[in-house]
C-alpha positions as a LaTeX table, in Angstrom:
\begin{tabular}{lrrr}
\hline
Residue & $x$ (\AA) & $y$ (\AA) & $z$ (\AA) \\
\hline
Met1 & $-12.63$ & $-4.18$ & 13.12 \\
Leu2 & $-13.02$ & $-1.70$ & 10.25 \\
Asp3 & $-10.57$ & $-1.57$ & 7.40 \\
Val4 & $-8.34$ & 1.51 & 7.49 \\
Pro5 & $-7.13$ & 2.92 & 4.15 \\
Ile6 & $-3.52$ & 4.04 & 4.54 \\
Gln7 & $-0.81$ & 5.62 & 2.46 \\
Pro8 & 1.92 & 3.26 & 1.31 \\
Ile9 & 5.46 & 3.55 & 2.67 \\
Gln10 & 7.83 & 4.47 & $-0.15$ \\
Ala11 & 10.51 & 2.06 & $-1.28$ \\
Thr12 & 14.20 & 2.72 & $-0.89$ \\
Pro13 & 15.54 & 3.75 & $-4.33$ \\
Gly14 & 16.84 & 0.80 & $-6.29$ \\
Ser15 & 15.13 & $-1.75$ & $-4.08$ \\
Arg16 & 12.18 & $-2.71$ & $-6.25$ \\
Asn17 & 11.89 & $-5.82$ & $-8.39$ \\
Val18 & 15.09 & $-7.34$ & $-7.05$ \\
Ile19 & 15.58 & $-10.98$ & $-8.00$ \\
Ser20 & 17.85 & $-13.17$ & $-5.94$ \\
Gly21 & 21.33 & $-14.03$ & $-7.12$ \\
Pro22 & 23.47 & $-16.80$ & $-5.61$ \\
Glu23 & 21.94 & $-18.52$ & $-2.62$ \\
Lys24 & 22.64 & $-16.63$ & 0.60 \\
Pro25 & 21.44 & $-17.09$ & 4.18 \\
Lys26 & 17.96 & $-15.62$ & 4.46 \\
Pro27 & 17.23 & $-12.96$ & 7.11 \\
Phe28 & 13.97 & $-14.73$ & 7.98 \\
Gln29 & 12.77 & $-18.21$ & 8.85 \\
Val30 & 10.64 & $-20.28$ & 6.47 \\
Tyr31 & 8.08 & $-22.64$ & 8.00 \\
Glu32 & 5.86 & $-25.20$ & 6.30 \\
Ala33 & 4.35 & $-26.86$ & 9.39 \\
Ile34 & 1.43 & $-25.22$ & 11.20 \\
Pro35 & 2.53 & $-26.37$ & 14.72 \\
Lys36 & 5.96 & $-24.77$ & 14.26 \\
Leu37 & 4.40 & $-21.55$ & 13.00 \\
Arg38 & 2.14 & $-21.44$ & 16.04 \\
Glu39 & 5.12 & $-22.05$ & 18.31 \\
Ile40 & 7.08 & $-19.06$ & 17.03 \\
Arg41 & 3.91 & $-16.94$ & 17.10 \\
Arg42 & 3.47 & $-17.76$ & 20.79 \\
Asp43 & 7.08 & $-16.72$ & 21.33 \\
Ala44 & 6.41 & $-13.32$ & 19.71 \\
Leu45 & 3.31 & $-12.95$ & 21.86 \\
Ser46 & 5.28 & $-13.70$ & 25.04 \\
Lys47 & 7.75 & $-10.96$ & 24.09 \\
Gly48 & 4.95 & $-8.48$ & 23.48 \\
Glu49 & 5.91 & $-8.14$ & 19.81 \\
Ser50 & 3.06 & $-7.34$ & 17.44 \\
Val51 & 2.70 & $-9.23$ & 14.18 \\
Gly52 & 1.53 & $-7.79$ & 10.88 \\
Phe53 & 0.47 & $-10.42$ & 8.38 \\
Val54 & 0.52 & $-10.27$ & 4.57 \\
Pro55 & $-1.20$ & $-13.27$ & 2.94 \\
Thr56 & $-0.10$ & $-13.91$ & $-0.68$ \\
Met57 & $-0.21$ & $-16.58$ & $-3.36$ \\
Gly58 & 3.38 & $-15.87$ & $-4.37$ \\
Ala59 & 4.51 & $-14.47$ & $-7.74$ \\
Leu60 & 5.47 & $-11.46$ & $-5.65$ \\
His61 & 5.59 & $-7.95$ & $-7.09$ \\
Asp62 & 5.78 & $-4.34$ & $-5.91$ \\
Gly63 & 2.17 & $-4.39$ & $-4.74$ \\
His64 & 3.03 & $-7.13$ & $-2.24$ \\
Phe65 & 6.18 & $-5.29$ & $-1.20$ \\
Ala66 & 4.15 & $-2.14$ & $-0.45$ \\
Leu67 & 1.96 & $-4.17$ & 1.92 \\
Ile68 & 5.04 & $-5.64$ & 3.63 \\
Arg69 & 6.61 & $-2.21$ & 4.02 \\
Gln70 & 3.44 & $-0.88$ & 5.62 \\
Ala71 & 3.28 & $-3.89$ & 7.94 \\
Ala72 & 6.90 & $-3.32$ & 8.96 \\
Ala73 & 6.11 & 0.31 & 9.74 \\
Glu74 & 3.31 & $-0.68$ & 12.11 \\
Asn75 & 4.48 & $-3.92$ & 13.77 \\
Lys76 & 7.57 & $-5.43$ & 15.36 \\
Gln77 & 7.40 & $-8.52$ & 13.18 \\
Val78 & 5.98 & $-9.22$ & 9.73 \\
Tyr79 & 4.78 & $-12.65$ & 8.62 \\
Val80 & 4.17 & $-13.40$ & 4.93 \\
Ser81 & 2.34 & $-16.48$ & 3.69 \\
Ile82 & 2.87 & $-17.97$ & 0.24 \\
Phe83 & 0.12 & $-20.43$ & $-0.63$ \\
Val84 & $-1.74$ & $-20.89$ & $-3.91$ \\
Asn85 & $-5.21$ & $-21.58$ & $-2.57$ \\
Pro86 & $-7.04$ & $-24.11$ & $-4.76$ \\
Thr87 & $-10.52$ & $-23.43$ & $-3.41$ \\
Gln88 & $-10.72$ & $-19.94$ & $-4.94$ \\
Phe89 & $-10.14$ & $-21.25$ & $-8.48$ \\
Gly90 & $-13.11$ & $-22.41$ & $-10.51$ \\
Val91 & $-13.14$ & $-25.70$ & $-12.40$ \\
Asn92 & $-12.00$ & $-24.07$ & $-15.66$ \\
Glu93 & $-9.73$ & $-21.41$ & $-14.17$ \\
Asp94 & $-5.94$ & $-21.15$ & $-14.17$ \\
Leu95 & $-4.93$ & $-23.05$ & $-11.02$ \\
Ala96 & $-2.54$ & $-25.37$ & $-12.87$ \\
Ser97 & $-0.81$ & $-22.54$ & $-14.74$ \\
Tyr98 & $-0.78$ & $-19.96$ & $-11.94$ \\
Pro99 & 2.81 & $-18.65$ & $-11.70$ \\
Arg100 & 4.86 & $-20.31$ & $-8.95$ \\
Asp101 & 8.53 & $-19.72$ & $-8.14$ \\
Leu102 & 9.19 & $-20.01$ & $-4.42$ \\
Pro103 & 13.01 & $-19.62$ & $-4.63$ \\
Gln104 & 12.60 & $-16.41$ & $-6.62$ \\
Asp105 & 9.97 & $-15.11$ & $-4.18$ \\
Leu106 & 12.24 & $-15.83$ & $-1.21$ \\
Gly107 & 15.10 & $-14.05$ & $-2.96$ \\
Lys108 & 12.96 & $-10.98$ & $-3.51$ \\
Leu109 & 11.89 & $-10.99$ & 0.13 \\
Ala110 & 15.50 & $-11.30$ & 1.30 \\
Ala111 & 16.40 & $-8.25$ & $-0.80$ \\
Leu112 & 13.45 & $-6.35$ & 0.61 \\
Cys113 & 14.67 & $-7.02$ & 4.15 \\
Thr114 & 17.67 & $-4.78$ & 3.58 \\
Glu115 & 15.32 & $-1.78$ & 3.73 \\
Phe116 & 14.14 & $-2.40$ & 7.26 \\
Asn117 & 16.08 & $-0.54$ & 9.96 \\
Glu118 & 15.02 & $-1.62$ & 13.42 \\
Asp119 & 17.00 & 1.26 & 14.94 \\
Ala120 & 14.68 & 3.63 & 13.05 \\
Gly121 & 11.62 & 1.95 & 14.54 \\
Met122 & 10.87 & $-0.36$ & 11.61 \\
Gly123 & 9.75 & $-3.90$ & 12.25 \\
Arg124 & 11.42 & $-6.86$ & 10.61 \\
Leu125 & 10.28 & $-9.46$ & 8.12 \\
Ser126 & 10.83 & $-12.46$ & 10.37 \\
Thr127 & 8.69 & $-15.33$ & 9.08 \\
Ile128 & 7.57 & $-16.85$ & 5.80 \\
Phe129 & 4.80 & $-19.44$ & 5.99 \\
Thr130 & 4.61 & $-21.87$ & 3.06 \\
Pro131 & 2.07 & $-24.57$ & 3.94 \\
Asp132 & 1.03 & $-27.30$ & 1.54 \\
Thr133 & $-2.53$ & $-28.06$ & 0.51 \\
Thr134 & $-2.86$ & $-31.09$ & 2.77 \\
Ser135 & $-1.93$ & $-28.99$ & 5.81 \\
Met136 & $-4.43$ & $-26.28$ & 4.95 \\
Tyr137 & $-7.22$ & $-28.72$ & 4.04 \\
Pro138 & $-6.52$ & $-31.73$ & 6.29 \\
Asn139 & $-9.75$ & $-33.70$ & 5.80 \\
Leu140 & $-11.56$ & $-33.56$ & 2.48 \\
Pro141 & $-9.53$ & $-32.65$ & $-0.62$ \\
Pro142 & $-10.29$ & $-29.12$ & $-1.88$ \\
Thr143 & $-13.11$ & $-28.85$ & $-4.35$ \\
Ser144 & $-13.87$ & $-26.27$ & $-7.04$ \\
Glu145 & $-17.51$ & $-27.10$ & $-7.69$ \\
Val146 & $-20.23$ & $-24.66$ & $-6.67$ \\
Asp147 & $-21.95$ & $-27.42$ & $-4.69$ \\
Gly148 & $-18.66$ & $-29.00$ & $-3.58$ \\
Lys149 & $-18.26$ & $-30.72$ & $-0.24$ \\
Gly150 & $-16.01$ & $-29.43$ & 2.51 \\
Ser151 & $-15.72$ & $-26.93$ & 5.33 \\
Phe152 & $-16.18$ & $-23.47$ & 3.86 \\
Val153 & $-16.81$ & $-19.90$ & 4.99 \\
Thr154 & $-19.44$ & $-18.07$ & 2.95 \\
Ile155 & $-20.19$ & $-14.37$ & 3.28 \\
Thr156 & $-23.51$ & $-13.60$ & 1.60 \\
Pro157 & $-24.84$ & $-11.70$ & $-0.23$ \\
Leu158 & $-21.57$ & $-9.75$ & $-0.60$ \\
Ser159 & $-19.79$ & $-12.73$ & $-2.19$ \\
Ser160 & $-22.37$ & $-13.26$ & $-4.92$ \\
Val161 & $-22.18$ & $-9.91$ & $-6.75$ \\
Leu162 & $-19.59$ & $-8.38$ & $-9.12$ \\
Glu163 & $-16.56$ & $-10.66$ & $-8.92$ \\
Gly164 & $-18.72$ & $-13.26$ & $-7.21$ \\
Ala165 & $-21.21$ & $-13.29$ & $-10.07$ \\
Ser166 & $-18.44$ & $-14.03$ & $-12.57$ \\
Arg167 & $-16.51$ & $-16.38$ & $-10.27$ \\
Pro168 & $-19.13$ & $-18.04$ & $-8.04$ \\
Ile169 & $-16.75$ & $-19.92$ & $-5.73$ \\
Phe170 & $-14.01$ & $-17.30$ & $-5.58$ \\
Phe171 & $-14.97$ & $-15.51$ & $-2.38$ \\
Arg172 & $-15.97$ & $-18.73$ & $-0.69$ \\
Gly173 & $-12.39$ & $-19.87$ & $-1.25$ \\
Val174 & $-10.91$ & $-16.53$ & $-0.21$ \\
Ala175 & $-12.94$ & $-16.30$ & 3.00 \\
Thr176 & $-12.15$ & $-19.91$ & 3.88 \\
Val177 & $-8.40$ & $-19.65$ & 3.41 \\
Val178 & $-8.15$ & $-16.24$ & 5.11 \\
Met179 & $-10.11$ & $-17.58$ & 8.09 \\
Lys180 & $-7.69$ & $-20.51$ & 8.29 \\
Leu181 & $-4.64$ & $-18.27$ & 8.03 \\
Leu182 & $-5.92$ & $-15.81$ & 10.63 \\
Asn183 & $-6.66$ & $-18.69$ & 13.00 \\
Ile184 & $-3.12$ & $-20.02$ & 12.50 \\
Val185 & $-1.17$ & $-16.74$ & 12.61 \\
Lys186 & $-3.43$ & $-14.67$ & 14.91 \\
Pro187 & $-1.91$ & $-11.37$ & 13.78 \\
Glu188 & $-2.67$ & $-8.00$ & 15.29 \\
Arg189 & $-3.10$ & $-6.63$ & 11.77 \\
Val190 & $-3.62$ & $-8.15$ & 8.31 \\
Tyr191 & $-2.83$ & $-6.25$ & 5.09 \\
Phe192 & $-4.61$ & $-6.24$ & 1.73 \\
Gly193 & $-4.47$ & $-4.04$ & $-1.38$ \\
Gln194 & $-7.25$ & $-1.78$ & $-2.59$ \\
Lys195 & $-7.06$ & $-3.28$ & $-6.10$ \\
Asp196 & $-9.00$ & $-6.26$ & $-4.78$ \\
Ile197 & $-11.59$ & $-3.97$ & $-3.21$ \\
Gln198 & $-14.45$ & $-6.46$ & $-2.96$ \\
Gln199 & $-12.11$ & $-8.96$ & $-1.32$ \\
Thr200 & $-11.31$ & $-6.43$ & 1.38 \\
Tyr201 & $-15.04$ & $-5.99$ & 2.08 \\
Val202 & $-15.55$ & $-9.75$ & 2.31 \\
Val203 & $-12.63$ & $-10.12$ & 4.72 \\
Arg204 & $-13.72$ & $-7.15$ & 6.81 \\
Arg205 & $-17.27$ & $-8.53$ & 7.06 \\
Met206 & $-15.91$ & $-11.94$ & 8.07 \\
Val207 & $-13.64$ & $-10.45$ & 10.72 \\
Glu208 & $-16.53$ & $-8.46$ & 12.19 \\
Asp209 & $-19.14$ & $-11.22$ & 12.02 \\
Phe210 & $-16.87$ & $-13.89$ & 13.54 \\
His211 & $-15.32$ & $-11.54$ & 16.13 \\
Leu212 & $-11.76$ & $-12.15$ & 14.98 \\
Asp213 & $-9.23$ & $-10.15$ & 16.98 \\
Thr214 & $-7.43$ & $-8.73$ & 13.94 \\
Gln215 & $-7.45$ & $-5.30$ & 12.35 \\
Val216 & $-7.89$ & $-5.23$ & 8.57 \\
Arg217 & $-5.63$ & $-2.70$ & 6.87 \\
Val218 & $-6.13$ & $-1.66$ & 3.23 \\
Cys219 & $-3.28$ & $-0.07$ & 1.26 \\
Asn220 & $-3.56$ & 1.93 & $-1.95$ \\
Thr221 & $-3.26$ & 0.20 & $-5.30$ \\
Val222 & 0.29 & 0.06 & $-6.68$ \\
Arg223 & 0.51 & 0.71 & $-10.41$ \\
Glu224 & 2.85 & 0.66 & $-13.35$ \\
Ser225 & 3.96 & 4.04 & $-14.75$ \\
Asp226 & 1.05 & 4.01 & $-17.22$ \\
Gly227 & $-1.49$ & 3.22 & $-14.50$ \\
Leu228 & $-1.99$ & $-0.53$ & $-14.94$ \\
Ala229 & $-2.67$ & $-2.03$ & $-11.52$ \\
Leu230 & $-0.02$ & $-4.56$ & $-10.51$ \\
Ser231 & $-1.19$ & $-8.16$ & $-10.47$ \\
Ser232 & 0.54 & $-11.52$ & $-10.45$ \\
Arg233 & $-1.53$ & $-12.40$ & $-13.53$ \\
Asn234 & $-0.01$ & $-9.56$ & $-15.59$ \\
Val235 & 2.78 & $-11.96$ & $-16.58$ \\
Tyr236 & 0.26 & $-13.67$ & $-18.87$ \\
Leu237 & $-0.34$ & $-10.53$ & $-20.94$ \\
Gly238 & 2.69 & $-10.20$ & $-23.18$ \\
Ser239 & 3.44 & $-7.03$ & $-25.14$ \\
Arg240 & 0.36 & $-6.90$ & $-27.39$ \\
Arg241 & $-2.28$ & $-7.41$ & $-24.71$ \\
Arg242 & $-0.30$ & $-5.34$ & $-22.21$ \\
Gly243 & $-0.60$ & $-2.35$ & $-24.55$ \\
Val244 & $-4.40$ & $-2.59$ & $-24.52$ \\
Ala245 & $-4.86$ & $-3.52$ & $-20.85$ \\
Thr246 & $-4.82$ & 0.10 & $-19.67$ \\
Val247 & $-8.25$ & 0.57 & $-21.25$ \\
Leu248 & $-9.81$ & $-0.46$ & $-17.95$ \\
Leu249 & $-8.25$ & 2.40 & $-15.99$ \\
Lys250 & $-8.99$ & 4.80 & $-18.85$ \\
Ala251 & $-12.65$ & 3.80 & $-18.68$ \\
Leu252 & $-12.76$ & 4.28 & $-14.92$ \\
Thr253 & $-11.03$ & 7.67 & $-15.04$ \\
Ser254 & $-13.50$ & 8.83 & $-17.68$ \\
Val255 & $-16.24$ & 8.17 & $-15.11$ \\
Gln256 & $-14.26$ & 10.07 & $-12.54$ \\
Asp257 & $-13.99$ & 13.02 & $-14.93$ \\
Ala258 & $-17.77$ & 12.95 & $-15.41$ \\
Tyr259 & $-18.23$ & 12.84 & $-11.64$ \\
Leu260 & $-15.89$ & 15.78 & $-11.08$ \\
Asn261 & $-17.87$ & 17.67 & $-13.73$ \\
Gly262 & $-21.09$ & 17.23 & $-11.77$ \\
Lys263 & $-22.63$ & 14.00 & $-13.06$ \\
Arg264 & $-24.26$ & 11.91 & $-10.32$ \\
Gln265 & $-26.73$ & 9.55 & $-12.04$ \\
Arg266 & $-25.59$ & 5.98 & $-12.60$ \\
Glu267 & $-26.60$ & 5.94 & $-16.26$ \\
Asp268 & $-24.65$ & 9.13 & $-17.02$ \\
Leu269 & $-21.55$ & 8.01 & $-15.15$ \\
Leu270 & $-21.26$ & 4.48 & $-16.49$ \\
Ala271 & $-22.01$ & 5.67 & $-20.02$ \\
Ala272 & $-18.61$ & 7.36 & $-19.94$ \\
Ala273 & $-16.88$ & 4.06 & $-19.19$ \\
Leu274 & $-18.79$ & 2.23 & $-21.92$ \\
Lys275 & $-17.91$ & 4.92 & $-24.44$ \\
Val276 & $-14.19$ & 4.40 & $-23.78$ \\
Ser277 & $-14.36$ & 0.59 & $-23.77$ \\
Asn278 & $-16.57$ & 0.41 & $-26.87$ \\
Ala279 & $-14.20$ & 2.68 & $-28.81$ \\
Ala280 & $-11.19$ & 0.57 & $-27.80$ \\
Gln281 & $-12.96$ & $-2.65$ & $-28.80$ \\
Glu282 & $-13.83$ & $-1.19$ & $-32.19$ \\
Thr283 & $-10.22$ & $-0.12$ & $-32.71$ \\
Glu284 & $-8.93$ & $-3.60$ & $-31.99$ \\
Arg285 & $-11.54$ & $-5.31$ & $-34.19$ \\
Asn286 & $-10.42$ & $-3.18$ & $-37.13$ \\
Leu287 & $-6.81$ & $-4.36$ & $-36.86$ \\
Ala288 & $-5.39$ & $-7.42$ & $-38.55$ \\
Pro289 & $-5.50$ & $-10.61$ & $-36.44$ \\
His290 & $-1.72$ & $-10.58$ & $-35.88$ \\
Glu291 & $-1.92$ & $-7.01$ & $-34.55$ \\
Arg292 & $-5.02$ & $-6.87$ & $-32.39$ \\
Ala293 & $-5.64$ & $-7.70$ & $-28.75$ \\
Cys294 & $-9.36$ & $-8.16$ & $-28.19$ \\
Phe295 & $-11.11$ & $-7.95$ & $-24.85$ \\
Glu296 & $-14.55$ & $-8.26$ & $-23.31$ \\
Val297 & $-16.04$ & $-6.10$ & $-20.59$ \\
Asp298 & $-17.24$ & $-8.19$ & $-17.66$ \\
Tyr299 & $-18.81$ & $-5.35$ & $-15.66$ \\
Phe300 & $-18.64$ & $-1.75$ & $-14.53$ \\
Ser301 & $-19.99$ & $-1.09$ & $-11.05$ \\
Leu302 & $-20.96$ & 1.99 & $-9.07$ \\
Ala303 & $-21.37$ & 0.88 & $-5.48$ \\
Asp304 & $-22.01$ & 2.20 & $-1.99$ \\
Pro305 & $-18.65$ & 2.71 & $-0.22$ \\
Arg306 & $-19.94$ & 1.03 & 2.96 \\
Thr307 & $-21.98$ & $-1.90$ & 1.68 \\
Met308 & $-20.96$ & $-2.46$ & $-1.98$ \\
Asp309 & $-24.65$ & $-2.24$ & $-2.94$ \\
Glu310 & $-25.17$ & $-0.86$ & $-6.45$ \\
Leu311 & $-26.14$ & 2.82 & $-6.61$ \\
Phe312 & $-28.53$ & 4.58 & $-8.98$ \\
Glu313 & $-27.28$ & 7.97 & $-7.84$ \\
Val314 & $-24.10$ & 9.00 & $-6.04$ \\
Asp315 & $-24.50$ & 11.01 & $-2.85$ \\
Ser316 & $-21.74$ & 13.61 & $-2.88$ \\
Glu317 & $-21.47$ & 13.39 & 0.89 \\
Lys318 & $-20.74$ & 9.65 & 0.73 \\
Gly319 & $-19.07$ & 9.09 & $-2.63$ \\
Ala320 & $-18.93$ & 5.68 & $-4.29$ \\
Ile321 & $-16.67$ & 2.84 & $-5.30$ \\
Leu322 & $-16.27$ & 2.65 & $-9.04$ \\
Ser323 & $-14.94$ & $-0.70$ & $-10.20$ \\
Gly324 & $-14.67$ & $-2.77$ & $-13.33$ \\
Ala325 & $-13.36$ & $-5.98$ & $-14.85$ \\
Ile326 & $-12.31$ & $-6.93$ & $-18.35$ \\
Lys327 & $-11.15$ & $-10.16$ & $-19.96$ \\
Met328 & $-8.16$ & $-9.96$ & $-22.27$ \\
Leu329 & $-8.90$ & $-12.72$ & $-24.77$ \\
Pro330 & $-6.31$ & $-15.19$ & $-26.08$ \\
Leu331 & $-4.07$ & $-13.83$ & $-28.82$ \\
Glu332 & $-5.02$ & $-14.36$ & $-32.41$ \\
Asp333 & $-2.26$ & $-15.34$ & $-34.80$ \\
Pro334 & 0.76 & $-14.99$ & $-32.46$ \\
Gln335 & 3.93 & $-14.26$ & $-34.40$ \\
Asp336 & 7.31 & $-15.95$ & $-34.24$ \\
Gly337 & 9.45 & $-14.11$ & $-31.71$ \\
Glu338 & 6.52 & $-12.16$ & $-30.29$ \\
His339 & 6.53 & $-11.64$ & $-26.53$ \\
Ala340 & 3.18 & $-13.30$ & $-25.88$ \\
Gly341 & 3.46 & $-13.65$ & $-22.10$ \\
Leu342 & 3.43 & $-16.69$ & $-19.85$ \\
Gly343 & 1.52 & $-19.48$ & $-21.59$ \\
Gly344 & 2.16 & $-18.09$ & $-25.05$ \\
Gly345 & $-0.93$ & $-15.88$ & $-25.13$ \\
Thr346 & $-3.37$ & $-18.80$ & $-24.94$ \\
Thr347 & $-4.81$ & $-17.88$ & $-21.53$ \\
Thr348 & $-7.70$ & $-15.46$ & $-21.02$ \\
Val349 & $-6.48$ & $-12.82$ & $-18.56$ \\
Arg350 & $-9.03$ & $-11.22$ & $-16.25$ \\
Leu351 & $-8.12$ & $-7.73$ & $-15.00$ \\
Ile352 & $-9.86$ & $-5.79$ & $-12.24$ \\
Asp353 & $-9.47$ & $-2.25$ & $-10.96$ \\
Asn354 & $-11.32$ & 0.39 & $-8.97$ \\
Ile355 & $-11.35$ & 4.04 & $-8.01$ \\
Arg356 & $-12.99$ & 5.67 & $-5.02$ \\
Leu357 & $-15.19$ & 8.62 & $-5.97$ \\
Ser358 & $-15.44$ & 11.31 & $-3.31$ \\
Leu359 & $-16.05$ & 15.01 & $-2.86$ \\
Ile360 & $-13.81$ & 17.43 & $-4.70$ \\
Ser361 & $-11.72$ & 18.26 & $-1.67$ \\
Pro362 & $-8.15$ & 18.08 & $-0.31$ \\
Lys363 & $-8.78$ & 14.36 & 0.24 \\
Leu364 & $-8.75$ & 13.82 & $-3.53$ \\
Leu365 & $-5.10$ & 14.03 & $-4.50$ \\
Pro366 & $-3.54$ & 13.85 & $-7.96$ \\
Thr367 & $-0.94$ & 11.15 & $-8.46$ \\
Thr368 & 1.93 & 10.78 & $-10.89$ \\
Gly369 & $-0.12$ & 8.37 & $-12.95$ \\
Gly370 & $-2.60$ & 11.08 & $-13.97$ \\
Tyr371 & $-5.52$ & 9.61 & $-12.06$ \\
Tyr372 & $-6.87$ & 10.16 & $-8.56$ \\
Glu373 & $-7.11$ & 7.95 & $-5.57$ \\
Leu374 & $-8.56$ & 8.64 & $-2.14$ \\
Arg375 & $-5.86$ & 8.88 & 0.51 \\
\hline
\end{tabular}
């Protein structure tokens, strides 16, 4: 089925970023074993209760909670998986250091459950699925090599461009684990965020091509007050790199401004993004090592909103997906007492973001962050 962009359900005031206190009984069940998960799913099916599914790798934040809220608004039950999938990490990527804190995640989810009022027609967060790697990959151990052995799902050529060009096994791992999870959970609907826009296209293509009986739902990107898209990897940034990280959104919104002012050619539009990023890089290079936070631009893309093919000119009747990625480089000369982020600022942090370009119309709504997103 097609992905359906939807507006996020708003949080109850005071409910965001709640971390668990003393251990309390959880309002949901946590399952590690696939057979048990399938058993309770069959029970929901026998009762005619729909299931909305939110797959995650843990390190939960408000972006995940927005997906769960939307799932609860559209289904009787919500299932959330927490599984750090090894097959989407390259050989030299951050699998070992990826943030993991299951007790904290479960505490946050328990706090979130207090928002859901079944009497008001909301569904409930009923099930957390926390499989181990052996359960998810029962035969050959997972591999991170491009030519690695194993049972994989590949969606080409969509998986080999943009993010796929920089991370050649990433979408192979994503498609494989999502296929496994959808086969296990068999949800009526599965929920993803727009921030990972290419991922949503890969999953949608897989669902269509393999005739999976699940609807893909895509929710708007959730952002910090200054516009930085929420990501579990933001914990690596620390204060210095966090202050520079918004350059990606600034570059994308400069393209949007050019588009709204009538520019349609690829060269003219992407030149606006490069102007912003080049100026920011020059500013950082001119600072002292203990002050600067350097970054590299991985790509800026202007793609067809249906196929993700690169465009040389934007058709105003169709719009485009504008996306980009930058790498925040390890800190130079970290100072004593400096908030350098998880890992002490030694990890390269890759940030992605995107904006949908469309006609200047009521569909293009201003948001509190000072940028626009298609609703």
